[in-house]
N, C-alpha and C positions, 0 to 999 in steps of 0.2 A: 218243875222248871217251866218258866213262862217268859215271854218277851216283856221287858219292863219299860224301856223307852226307845224311841226311834227319832233320831235327830238328822235333819236334812239341811244342807247349806249349799246353795248353788246347784242343786239337782233339779233339772228340768224347770218347772214353773216355780219351784221353791227357791227364790233368789236369796232371801234372808234366812237366817237360822230358824228352823221350825222344829219343835220337839213335840212328839206325841207320847204322853204318859199312858202306857197300856197296863191293864190289870187282868187277872184271871177271869174267865167267863167269856161273854160275847161282847165284842166291841164293834159297833156299827159305824161305818164312815159313809156319810150322806152328803149330797150336794148336787147342784144342777150339772147337766152334761157339759163337759169341757172345762170344769172347774179345777181338775187336777187330782181327782180321787184315785184313778188308776196309777198315777205317778207314785202314790204311797206304796202300792203293790210292787211297782218297778223298783222302788228304792230298796224294799226288803229283798227282792231277788238279786239285785245288784250287789248289795253289801255282803250277801252270803256266797258270792263268787260267780254269778252268772256272767258268761263270756260271749254270749250271742247278742249282737246288736239288734237283730230282728226280734228276738224274744223280748227286748225292751222297747219294741215299737219304734226303732230308729234305723237309719241307714248305716251310720258308723257309730263307734263307741263315743266319739266326741259329741254326739247329739244329746247325751245326757247332761251336758254342761249348759247352764242357763245361757240362752242365746241373746238376751237383751230385749228391751221393748223401746217404744218411742220415748219413754221418759227415764229409762235406766239402761246404762251400757251393759254389754255382755261381760260375764265373769271369766276368769282364767282357769278355774278349777271347780270340780264338784266333789263334795264330801258327804258321806253318810255314815252315821255311827249307830250301832244296834247294841243295846245293853240287855243281857239275859240274866234272869235270876237263877242262880245255880245252887240254891240252898240245899236241894236234895242230892246234889253231887252227880247228876246225870252226865254232865260233861266231864271228860277225863282231865280235869284241871283243878288245882287246889285253890280255887277262888269261889266265894259265894256269889259274886257278880262278875260277869265276863262281858267286856265291851269289845265288839268287833267293829273296826272302822276301815273304810276304803276311800282313797282319794285318787282322782283322775285329773291330770293337768291337760290343758289344751294343746300343749306341745307333744302329747302322746305318752308321757311318763305316768306311772301309777304307783301307789303305795298301799300296803296292807299293814294292819297293826292289830294286835290282841292286847288289850289293857295298856295301850300306849306304846308297846314294844313292837318294833318293825318285825314283820314276818313274811312268809311266802303265801301265795294263794293255796298251795298244797297243804300248808299247816292249818288253814281255816277249813278246808274241805275235810281233812282227817278229823279235826275237832268235832265237826257237825255230823260226820257220817254215822257215828254210833247212836245218834238220836233219830235216825231215819231220814235225815235231810241230806240230799246230795245234789249232784249236778243236774239230775232230771227234775228236781224241784216239784215233786208230786204234791207237797204240802201246800203249794201256792197254786191255786186254781184261778187263773186269770181269764180275761175275756177271750172266748174262742178256745179255751183250754178243753172244755167238755167235748167239743167236736173233734179236736185233735186226739183225744183219748179214744174216741170211737173209731176214728180213721187210722189209728196206729196199727202197725203190724203186730203179729203175735209176739215177735221178739221184743218190740217196744213195750208191750203190756207186761212181759216178763220183767223188763227193766224197772217198771213201777214197783212191783212187788219186791224185787231185789233191793231197790233203794230203801224201801220201808223196812226191810229186814236187816239192813246194814251189810249187804253182801258186796256192794260196790268197792268197799275198802279192800276186801280179799281179792276181788278181780284185779284191782290196780296192782296189788302185790304180785299176783300171778303174771300179769303183763310185764312187770319189771323183771321178774325172774326169767321170763321167756326171752326178753331182750338181752339179758346177761348171758343166757344160754347161746343165743346166736353169736354174740361177740366171742364167747368162749370157744365155740366151734371153729370160728375163723382162726383164733389164736392157736388152738390145738392143732389144726391142720398145718399152720405155718411152722409150729415147733417141730412137728413130725418131719416136715420137709427139711428143716434146718438140721435136725439130728441125723437124718439119713445122709445128707450131703457131707456133714462133718465126718461121719464114719467112713465115707468113701475117700475123703481126703487124708485120713489118718494113716492108711497103709503106705502110700507112696512117700508121705512126709516122714514116716518112721525110717524108711530106707535111706532117705536123704540125710536124716539126722545121724544115722550110723556112719555114713560116709563123712559127714562133717566132723564127727567125733574123731575118726581116724585121721582126717586131714589136719585137725588141730595139733596132733602129736607130730606129724610130718612138718607142719608149718613152724612149730616151735624149734625143731631141729634145724630147719632151713634158716630161720631167723637168727639162731645162735651162731651158725657157721658164717652167715653173711655179716653179722655184727663183728665177729672176730677178724674176718678178712678186712673189713672196712676199717677197723681199729688199727690193724697192722699198716694198711695203706696210709692212714692219717698220721701215724707215728713216723713213718719213713718220710712223708712229705714235710712234716714240721722240722725234722732233722735237716733235710735239704734246705729248707727255708732259712734256718739258723746259719748254716754254712754260707749261704748266699749273702746274708746280712753282714757277715764278717768281711767278705771281699768288698762289699759296698762301702764299709767304713773306711778301708784303706784308700779306695779311690776317692772317697769324699775328702779325706785328709789332704791328698795330693791336689785335689781340685781347689781346696781352700787356700793352700799355699800359692798355687798359680794365680788365683784371683787376687791375693794380696799383692803379689809382684805386679800384676797388671794394673791394679789400682794405683800403686806407687808411680809406675811409668805414666799413667794417664794424668796423675796430679802434676808430674814434671812437665808433661806436654801442655797441660792447662795453664801452668804458670808462664811457660814460654809464649803461648798464644795470648795470654793476658798482657804480657809485656809488649808483644807485637801489636796487640790492639791498642795499648796505651801509646806506643810510638807512632802508630799510623796517623793519628790526628796531627802530630807535630810535622811529620813528613808532608802530609797533605797541606798543612798550613804554610810550610816553607815553599812548597811548589806553587801554591796559590799566591803567596806573596810575590814570588819571582814573576809569575804571569801578570799580576796586577801592576807591579812596578814597570814591567816592560810595556804594558799597554798604556800606562799613564805617560811614560816617556814619549811614546809615539804620538799620543794626543797633544802633548805640549809642543812637539815639533810642528804638528799640523796647525796648531793655534798661532804659532809665530808667523807662519806663512800667511794665514788668513788675515791676521791683524795688520801685517805690513801692507798688504794689498788694499785693505779697507782705509788705512790712513792715507794712502796715495789717492784714492778716489775722493775722499772727503776734503782734500786740501784745495780744490778749484772753486770758482764763484758759483752761487745757486741761482735759480729762476724765481724765487719768491720775492727778492728785492725789486726786480724789474716789474713784476706784476703789481706790487704795492705802489710803485711810482705811477704807473699807468692809471690806477684806480683813484689816486689823489687828485689827478687832473680833472676829474668829472665832478664839478660842484653840485650838479643835480643829485648825485648819490652821496653827498657829504652827510655823515650821520648827525652832525650838529644841526644842519638845516632841516633835516627830516624831523628831529625831535622838537625843534621850535614850532614847526607847522602842526605837529601833533599836540603841543601844549596849547596852542590857540584853539584847536578843535575841542580839547578837553575842557577849557574854560567856558566855551560856549555851551558845551554839554552840561557843565555844572550849573550854569544859570538856568537852563531848561529843567534840570532836575529839581532845582529849588521851586520853580513855578509848578512842577508836577506834584511836589510834596504839599505846596500850599493848596493846590486843587484837590488833592486827596483829603487834606484836613477839612477843607470846606465841604467836600462831599460827605465826610463822616459826620460833621456837625449837622448837615442837612438830613442825613439818614436818622440821626438821633432825634432831631426835631420832629421829623415825620413820624417816628415811632412813638414819641411822647404824645404827639397830637392824636394819633390813632388810638393810643391807650386811653387818653382823656375822652375821646369820642366814644369808645366802647364803654368806659365807666359811666359816661353820661347816659348812653343808651340803657345800660344796665340799671342805673338809678331810676331812669324814667320808667322802665319796665317794672321795677320793684314798687314804685309809687302806684302804678296802675294795678299791680297785683294786690298791693295793700288795700287799695280801694275795693277791689273785688273780694279780697279776703274779709274785709270788714262786713261786706254784704253777706258773705257765706257764713261767717261766724268764727270767733276766735277759738272756740272749743275744738272744732275740727282741725284747725291749723296747729293747735297745740298737740293734738294726737298725732298729726303727721310728723311733727318735729320729733316727738318721742319715738315713733316708729322708725323714722329715718336714722336716729341716733343708735337705736338698737341694731338696725341693719348694718350701720357703720362698724359697730363693735364686733358683730358676727363676721363681717368681711375681713376685719383686721385679724381676728383669731384664725380664720381659714387661711389667710395669707401666711401667718406665722407657722401654721401647721405644714403648709406646702413647703415653706423654706426649710423647716426642720427635716421634713422627709427627703428633700433634695440633698441636704447636707449628709444625712445618714446614708442615702444611696451612694453618694460620691465617696463617702468613707469606705463603704463596702467594696465599691469598685477599686479604689486604691489598694485596699488590703488584699483583695482577691488577685489584682493584677501583679502585686509584688510576689505573692505566693505562686501565682501561675508562672511568672518568669523564673523563679527559683526552681520550680518543678521542671520547667522546660530545659533548664541547664542540666538538672539531674537526668532527665530523659536522654539528652544528647550524650552524656557520659555513659549512661546505661546502654544506649544503642551501640556505642563503640564496643563496650564489653560484651554485648549480645553477639556482635559479629565474631569476636574472639571465641566466645563459647560455642557458637555454631561451628566454627572451624575446628575447635578442639573435639567437639562431638563427632563431626564427620571423620576426622582423623582416627578417633578411637573406634568408631563403627567400622571404618575400613580395616583397621588393625584386627578388630574382633572377627570380621568376616574372613580375613586372610588366615587368622589363626584357626578358626573353625574349619575352613576348607582344608588346611594342612592336616588337622586332626582327623577329619573325615577321610582324607586320602590315606593317612597312616592306618586308620582303622580298617579301611577297605583292603589295604595291603596286608594287614594282620589277618583279617578274616580269610583272604585268599590264601595266604601262607599256611594258616591253620587248617583250612580245608584241604589244601594240597598235602599237608603233613598227615592229616587223618586218612586221606585216601591212600597215600603211600604206605602209612602204617598198617591200614587194613589189608592192602595188597601184600605187604611183607609178612603180616601174620598169616594170611591165607597161604602164601607160598611156603612159609615155615611149616604150617600144618601139613601141606602137601609133601614137603620134604621129609618131615618126621614120619608121615604115614608110609612113605615109600622106602624108608630105611629100616630094614630088619636088623636090629643091632644084635651083636653077639652077647654072651653073658657078661654081666657087669664085673664079675670077679676074674675075668680073663686078663692076663697080663700081656702087654705089648700092643694093645689096640691103639692106633694113632688117630682114628676118626674116619668119617666118610671120605671116599675117594674124591668127590667134587670139591671138598675143602682144601685138597692138596693140588688142585689144577687151576690154571688160569687159561681159559679158552677164549679165543676171539669170538665176539658176540655173534657174528654172522654164521659161524661154523659150529655153534653149540649142538644143534640137532644132528649135524653130520657126524661130529665126534662121538655123540652119545650112541648113534646107530652103529658106528664103527666098533665101539667098545662092547656094544650089546648088553648082556646082563650085568657085565662088570661095571657098567656106568653107575650102578647103585651099590657097588661093593664098598667094604671097609678096608682100610690099609692096616696091615700088621707089620711089626718090626722084623719078624723072621718066619721061616717056614714052620719051625716048631710051634711058635705061638699060634700060627694059623691052624695047624693040626689040632692043637689043644682047644681052640675056639670051636672048631667043627665038632669035636667030640662032646664038648659041653652042650652045644646046641642040639645035638642028637639026643643026648641024655635028657635035656630039659624039654624036648619036643617043641622048641620055639620056632620051628619053621626053617625054611631054606636060608642058609647064610652064605654070602659070597665075599671072598677076601682076596686082596691083592697084596703080595709080599714085596716089601721094599727091598731093592737090590743092595748088594754090598757097595759102599762108597767107592771102592776101588775097581768095581766091575766096569767094563767098557760097554758103552751104549752102541747099538747098531747104527751104521751111517744112514743119513737121510737119503732117499733115492735122488739121483741126479739125472740130468738130461730129460726133464719132464716136458711133455708137449705143452703147447699153449692152452690155457684154461684148466690145467691140472696142477694141483698143489699137493705136497706130501702132508698127510694127516699129522705127523709128528711136528711139522713146522708151524702149525697154528695153535699148538698146546705147549704150555710151559709148566713143568712139574716143580713142586716145592720139595726141598730136602733131598732125601735119598731115593726118591721115586723115579728119577729121570731115566735110568737104564731100563727099569721095568716097563715104563710107559713106552719107551722107544721100541722095545721088543713087541709089545702088544700092538703097536701101530706100524710095525716094520714094513709090511707090504700093503699098506692102505693109502690110497690117494683120494683126494676130494675134487669134485667137479661141480659145475654150476647146474647141470641138468642131466637127464637120462641119456641124451644123445652123446654127450661128451664122455659119460661113464662107459657107455657101450664101446665107444671108439678106443678108450684107454685100455679096457679089458681085452679087446680084440688085438690090440698091439702088444700087450704084455699079459698073457693069460695068468701069470702068477700073482698079478695084482688083484686087489679088491677095491672097487671104486664106489664111493658114497657121494650122493648128490647133496646139495645144500639143504634140501628138504628132508633128508634122512633115508632116501631110497638106496638100497644096497644092490650092486651088480658084481657078480663074480663069474669065474669060469664054471659054468654048469649050474648056477643058482641066481635067482633074483627075488628080492622081497622088499616090500615097502607099501606105498599107498597111504590113504588117509584113514581117519577114524580112531587112531591110537591116542593115548594121553601124551602129554608133553614129557620129554625125557627128564631124568634127574638133573643132568647138566644144564638143560634149558631152564628148569625151575631154579636151580642154584644161581645161574646168571641173572635171571629175572629177580631173584631174591636179593642179590647183591645190588642190582640196579635200584630196587625199591628202597633198600636201606640207605643208599646214597641219596636218593630223593628225599627220604625222611630227614636225613642229616641236613641237607641243603635247605629244606623248608623250615626245619626247626631253627637253624641259624638265622634265616631271614625273619622268622617270626620273633625271635629273641631280639634281633637288632631293631625291628619295628617297634616292639614293646618297649625297648629301652628308649627309643626316640619319642614314644608317646608320652613318657613322663614329662620331659621339658615342654613338649607341645601342649599337653594338658595344662601345665602351670602357666604357659603363655596365654592359653585361652582364658583361664581364670583371671589372670592379671588384666588381659584386655577387656574381659567382661566387667571386672571391677572398675577399670578406668572408664569404660563406656557408661556404666551405671552412674559413676560419680559425675561424668560430664552431663549425662542426661538429667540427673538430679539438679545439678547446678543450672542447667538450661531451664528446667521446670521452675526452679526457684526464681530465676531471672524473669521467666515469663509471668510468674505470679506477681513478682514485684512490679514488672512493667504494666501488668493489667491493673494492679492497685493504683499505680501512679497515673495511668491513663484514665482510670475511673475518677481519681481525684481531679485531674485536669478537666475532665468533662463536667464535674460538679462545679469547679471554679469558673469554667467558661459559661456554664448556665447561670451561675451567680452573677457574673459580669453582665451577661445579656439581660437578665432579669432586672438588675439594678439600673442598667442603661435604659431599658424600656421604661422603668419607673421614672427615671429622670426625664426621658422624652415626654412621657405622659404628663409629668408635673409642669412642663413648660407652658403648654396651652392653659392648663389649670391655673398656673401662677399669673399668666397674663390676664386671664378672665378675672381672677381674684383682684389683681391690681386695678383693672378697669372698673370692676364693681366697687372697689374701695374709693377710687377717685370720683366715681359717679355719686356714691353715697355721701362723700365729703362735700362735693359741690352742691348736691341737693340739700344737705343739712344746712350749709351756709345760706343758701337762698331762702329756705324755710325759716331760718332764724331771723334773717333780715325782714322777711315778710311779716313775721310775728311781731317784731319790734315796731315796724311801720303801722301794722294794723292796730296796734295798741294806742296810737295817738288819737287826738281829738279830730273831729271832722274839719274844723276850720284850718287847723294846721295841715291836714292832709291836702286841702285844696291849694294852700300856699305852696306846699311841697311839690305838688304836681306842676304848678305854673313855673316855679323856680327850676325844676328839673327839665322842663321843656326848653326854657331859655338856655340853660347850660348845655343841653344837647345840641341846639342849633349853633351856638358859638363854637363848641368843640368841633363840629362837623366842618365849619368854614376854615378854622385853623388847620385842620387835617388836609383839606384840599390845597391850601396855599403851600403847606410843607411838602406835599407830594410834587407840586409843580417846581418848587425851588430845587428839590433833589434831582429832578430830571435835567435841569439846566446845568447843575454842577457836574453831573455825570458826563455830559457832552463836552464840556470844557476840559475835563481830565483826559478824555480819550484823545483830543487834539494835541495836548502837550506831550503825551506819551508817544505819539507817532513821530514828532519832531525829535525827541530825545533818542529814539531808536535809530533814526537816520544819522545823527551826529556821532553816536557811539560807534558805529561801524567805521567811519572815516578816521577818527583818532586812533583806533586800534590798528588800522592798516598802516598808518604812518609810523607808529611806534614799532611795529614788527619789522618794517623795512630798515629802520635805523638800527635796530638790534642786529639784524643779519649783516649789514655792512660793517658794523663795529667788530663783529665776531670774525669776519673774513680777514680784516686787516690784522687783528691780533694773532690769528693762526699763522699768517705768513711770517710775522716776526718771530713767533715761537719756533717755526721750522728752521729758520736761519740760525738761531741760537743753538738749536739741537744739533745741527751739522757741525758746528764749531766744537761743541762739547764732545761729540762722538769721535772727531778727529783726534782730540787730545787723549781721549780714553784709548783709542787704538794704538797711539804711540806708547802709552804707558803699558798696554798689554804686551806689545812686542818686547819691550825691555824686560818685564817681569817673567814672561814665558821663556826667554832665552836663559835667564838665571835658573828657572825650574828645570830646564833640560839638562843642565850641568849637574844639578842635585840628583836628578833621576838616574843619570848614568852611574853615579857612585853607588846609589842604593841598589841598582840592579846587580852590580858586581858583587856586593856583599850578600845579597839574597842568593846568588848562584853558589857562593861558597857554602852557605848554610845548607842548601839543598843537597849538595854533593856529599857533605858529611853525613846527613841523615840517610841517604841512599846506601852508603857504605855500611853504616850500622845495621840497617835492615838486612843486607846481604849476609852479614855474619850471623845474625839471629836466625835467618831461614836455614842456614847450613846446620846449625845445632838442632833446630826443630826437625829437619829431615832425618837426622841420625836417631832422634828419640822416637820418631814415628816408625822407623825400621825396627827398633827394639820392641815397640808395642805390637807390630805385625807378627814378630816371632812369638811373643807371649800369647797373642790371640790364637795363633795356629796351635800352640801347645795346649792352651785352654780348650780349644775346640776339640782336640783329640781326647783330652781328659773328659770333657763333657759327653762326647760320644761314648766313651767307655762307661761313664756313669749312667748314661741313658740305657746302654745295653744291659748294664747290671740292674737298673731299675726295671727294665722290661722283664729280665729274667726273674727278678724278685717278685714283680707283679704277677708274672705267669705262675711262679711257684705259689704265691699267695692265693691266686685264683684257683689253683689245683687244691690247695688246702681248704679254701672256702667251699669249693664244689664238694670236696669230701665231707666237710662239716654239714653242708646243705643236704647231701645224701643221707647223712646220719639222722637229720631231723625229718626229712621228707619220707625216706624209705623205712626208717626204723622208729622214728618218733622219739629219739634219745638225744639228749644234749651231748655235744662232742666230748666235753670233759668227763661226763658220766660214762660215755662209751669207752674212752681210754682207761678210766679207772676200773671198770668192771669187765671189759672185754679186750684190754690191751695185750700186746704180745708177751708181756712179762707176767700176765695173770695165768695161773694154772687152770686147766680145763677139767671140771668135775665129770665123772663118768655118768653117762645117760642110760646104762644098762640096768634092767630091773634087778632088785636085790631081794633074795628070799628072806623070810623071817628068821632072825637069829644070826644072819651073816653080816659081816662088816662090809660097808661099801668100799669099792676099789679106790686106790689112791688117785688124786688128780694128776693129770699128765701135762707136760709143758706144751706150749704152742708150737706146732709145726705147720707151716703154711700149706705144704703139699697135701698133708692129711686133711686139713680143713677144706681145701679146694675139692678133694674127692668127696668129703662129707657133704659139701654143698651140692655137687653134681648128683650124688645119690639121692639127696632129698628132693631135688628138682625132678628127677626121673620118677621117684615114688609119687610125687604130687601129680605129675603128668599122667601116670597110670590111673590114678583115682578119677581122672576126667574132671568134668565140671562139678564144682562143689558149691552148694548153697550155704553161705556162711550163716544165714539166719534160720537154717532148718531146725537147729536145736531149740531156739527160742520159740519159733513158730509151732513146733511140735508140742512143746510144753504148754504154750498158750492155747492151742487148739484142743489139747487133751483136757485142760481145765475147763474150757468152754463147753466141751462135750459133756463133761460131768455136770456142769451147772445146768445145761439145757435138759439133761435127763431128769434132774431133780425137779426142774420147773414143769416138765411134762407130767411127772407124777402128781405134782400139786394141782395142776390144771385138771387132770382127770378126776381127782378127788373132788375138786370144786364143782365140776360138772355133775357128778353123782349127787352131791349135796343139793344142787339147784333142782335136779329132777325130783328128788325126794320132797323138796319144798312144794313144787308144783303138784305132786300127787297129794300131799297133805292138804293143800288149798282146795283142790278139786273135791276131796272128801268133805271138807268143812262146808264148802259152797253147796254141795249137793244136800247135805243134812239141813243146813239153814233154809235153803230155798224150798225143799220138800215140805218142811214144817210150815213155813210161811204160806206156801201155796194152799195147803190143805186148810189152814186156818182161814185164809182169805176166801177160798171157795165156800167154806161152811158159812162164813158171815154173809157172802153174796147171796146164798140161797135163803138166808133169813131176811136180809134187807130188801131184796127185790120184791117179795110179796107185800111188804109194808108199803112200798111206793106204787106197786101195781097189785092191788087186792085181787086175788084169784089168779094171778099170773105166776109163771114159773121162769126161773133163770138159773143158769149155772155156768161155771168156768171149766173148760175142757183143755187138756194138754194136747198139743199137736203131735208130740212124739214122747209118749210116756216112758219108752225104753231108754231115752237119753235125757236124764234130768238136768244135765249140765248145759244143754243147748236147746231144749224144747221150748216152743212158744206157747202162748195161751190164747184161746178163742173164747168169745162170749156167745152164749146161746140165751136169747131173751124172747119170751112169748107172753105178751100181755093177755089178760083175761078175754076170752071170746075170740082170740085170733090163733091161727095155726102156724103163722110165719115165725121163723127163728132168726132170719137174717136181719142184721141191724139196719141195713140200707133201706128196708121196706117199712121201717117204723116212722112215725110222725116226728116233727121237730121236738115237741114236748117229751114224747116217749124216748127219743134218743138222749135228750138232756138228762131225763130221770135215770135212764140206764147207766149213763156215764157217772152220774152222781152215786148210783147204787154201787158201782165198781169202786169208786174212790172211798165211799163210806165203808165198804167192806175192808179195803186196805187199811183205812184209818182205825177201824175197830180191831182188826186182827193184829196189827202192829202199830199201836198208838204212837203219835208224834207229839212233842210238847205244844205245838200250835199248828193252826191251819188258817189259810187266807182264802176267802171266797170272794171273787170279783164278779158280782152280778150273775151268779150261777142260776138264780131263780127268775131271771128276766123273762124267759119264755114259758113260764109255768102259769097255769090258771090258779084260781084261788084254792081249789081242793088240793091239788098237788102241792101248792105252796104250803098249805097247812101240814101235809105229811112231811115235807122237807124240814119245816121248822121244828117238828117233833124230833126229827133225827138230830138237828142242831142242838136241841136241848139235851139229848143224850150224850152228844159228843163233848159238850162243855163240861161234863162231869170229870173227864179225864184229860182234856186238852183245852187250850186257849183258842178261841175263834175270833178272827177279824174278818168282818163281812162288809163288802162294798155293795150297797143296795140302794134301790129307789122305792122298795116296798114298805108300806107303812106297817104291815104285820111283822115284818122282819125287824123293824126298828123297835116295835113294842116288846120283843123278847130280849133286846140288847140290855146289857148292864151299863154301858156308857155309849154316848153318841159323840162323834166328831163331825162337825160340819165344815166342809171345804167350800170356800167361795173364791172367786177370782175378780180382781179389779186392776185394770191397766196391765193385764198380762201377768200378774203376780198372784200366786195362790196363797191364801191365808186359812188358818184352821181355828175353829171355835169348838170348845169341848163342853160336854154336859154329862154329868153322872146322873143316872136315873135311880131313884129310890123305889123299891118294889114293896107292895103291901105284903104283910106277913101271911095274909090269906092266899 
């Protein structure tokens, strides 16, 4: 086996993929310092599993990845592959070639592979360990390795030999077995603790299981008796419910008949009321007609009086005629004279207006003449300037002028295009503004409508939120009430249970088979609460006694208690019903009451109780008791707190437990509190249902309102956003239009400028193109025309000024005349209107007098007609009133009948309601019984009646011996089943507390104990097996190491004299008695020296001694290859020759890779690899050396 190839990619200075093809023999790797030779050694160590970054001459493991240079970036991973020739099968793998590869990523992840298959680092170490290569890497002797070998501890030197001998694999197995032993010890201790704890629990749990087993039998009997009694109750309740249903049906039939009669009467009343309602408008109309006719008659009479008086007043002469005559005498105010004077003024004004028009026309002609003259003058000036420019242009040259014309024409076209573009942009912007404005207005209308809806949604949401808050508050109040009621119920139940336990503990019951026992004495007494302790003290031990029917029954019970040794039994015998009770003491002092007066006995116990308390009185305190006994020595006085005072004895004080009567009273009070709290809790729970539904409904409504509000908000936001965009569009388009205004004006000005300039240049070009003689003539002609046009323009301006002054004079005269004529015409019109108004008033008085006479006549006739109409309307009104009175009488009678029917119907409905209540109460009892069947027994009510009903025979529960027939079933007898139930309850009470899960828990715990016991046995066996493995490994390690050490020591004694002629060296064990832990010391004495300590040797001697140790290991336990990194650097030529001889011997059995600078070492190599570095990158050059056969 030998190394075949080594491929490095991204490892340290080997950035590119570099492959070294290695062959058996000696391979020398040479190159200058820092070229990367030692990186080859690091690559070999790394790919074979080296985990120490310092061993690879780095700070962290990521330092092995190529870090980059100035010309090449860093890489993200390092990869090294080592191919080993395994033709001889040294490696325990079925391949003739084995490739080990390792990859490290800069992120920290790493991968291992064997022949391309992913594997673990442990797999690679185990594969190489049998060849003598391990984590100590003694086959790779790097720089400084020799000194570390010398400075190693004895235990580290032992590790070198163990690695070469393949012992490290066994040591790893031993360490693994020891770790398992530690884990096993912890598990074993835990299992032992668990097993012991379970054994301790099994005893008490077995006893509980036995009690639970007996309780199951008693509970079955209890359940059967309870089911049969409940089935009997349910059958009786259902029978009563059916009977109640029959009564209800009869009442329902009567109620239906009464309702039908009532409906018929109501229909009759309705028809009468409908007829009355139909007649009411007629009566009202008749009454209204009578009132209106009477009113009209009175108005006509008043009209006759008023018209007669008005005719009298209008019959005399008026004042208007006299005023008209007076006004006609004033000629100066005659309308005709005023109009004539106004006409004269108007004619004069017309003449002046004509003159004004002529003056205006003359002024217009003068203005036009002046304008034409000035235009002619400007044209002449322009022509003269053009001629002058033409002369200048001729001098400057026609070519330049032609270029100016072309340039100006081009500018004119560009200005026209720019103006067209600005116009189009303005039209587009205005179109956008118009479109956006329309959409904006539409959206504003939508927003206005949405805001109204938003207010409605807000109101709906607030209302729903308030409703939800109110509903939740109500639910919270109800839940608080329910919790309080349940808490009070639980507290009262606990108190009642505790008191019941106290009562049961204080009651020593007689035998169960004793006849005539009526129960505890407190159950037969009603004691006033404040006197319970006093009555209990008065009764003494009998307060906890039981009541029996007769003295014989009491004697029998005592005899049975003595035979059963069940303790002391106290009994009170009920008296004969006919027996007389002693009289209650009379004439008691103040503050003293008879004991028999505060106690009420039930049943036949009254006389007996009276005899027991015959001479007992009750007082509030000891002083009153002492006074009562002093007055009547035969009395026994008992205080409210239970202190007893008699003639010759007193007992009492504190420290005793509460009496039975006190406990009984407290128990009754607690039961009443339980019932009251339970009723309150049930009522609250019943109210919680609708309240919870109201909360859910309110919550759903609030959520719906909130969703609608959110949707509206989202819609409003979207609309607002759209409005904002439209507003921005309008602003942008408006800004664009505003900006285009100045641009358009500039473009128009530029266009006009270019057009004018082009016209001038064109004219200049035409003029410049003429002959010189023509140009001179044109210049002279233009000058004359300019002077002539200037003179005409001056004359036209002067004529215009004269005409403007003449027009102003005429207009002032026309204004003065126009005011006079208008004043005269206004005065004439006013006078004419006054005279016409006077005439009209006179005519109007005449007509009014005639009308008044006519009105008097016609009104008198109307009064007569109205009198007749009023009489007829009064007759119609009286008839309608009589008809209404008859109808009201019939209606009153029908209403009386309806009242009687209503009373009868109310009575029937009350009866039906009582029947409904009784039926509902009966149904509630049935439902409660059915609910008890489900809750207490877990049986459907129908199944309960079918299997446990009163008609079902009861099978015998007595055990039957083998071969015997079971007893016949017996019919249901309620009393027997009640006794059976009471007996089962007492048996169950005697068993005490029962753990219903004890049977299952005991079985499960027993099964767990069995399982843990088996596991404990398995764990003990596993521990013994591991200890045996450790012992076997120790034996194997001791054998292998002993053999390897002796072989190595033997080879060291041979190699050392060869490197140190005349010297002596040997390996010594530090503790030969313990071959598993002993270390190894080196004794080296070169020739001529007596020292043996390695620290006293020279540097070369130390290196040769280390080499001697490594060569001894290599020879004793050869490895497939060895790597030497400049191990001969500190040797002189003589010692170098000796080392080379040893290299030559080693190459016979192993492959050697030597990093060297020595020429002599290179000469013995079979192949050379030269390593160079350029730009921070290492490259390799190979050369195979051919040796002479000599």
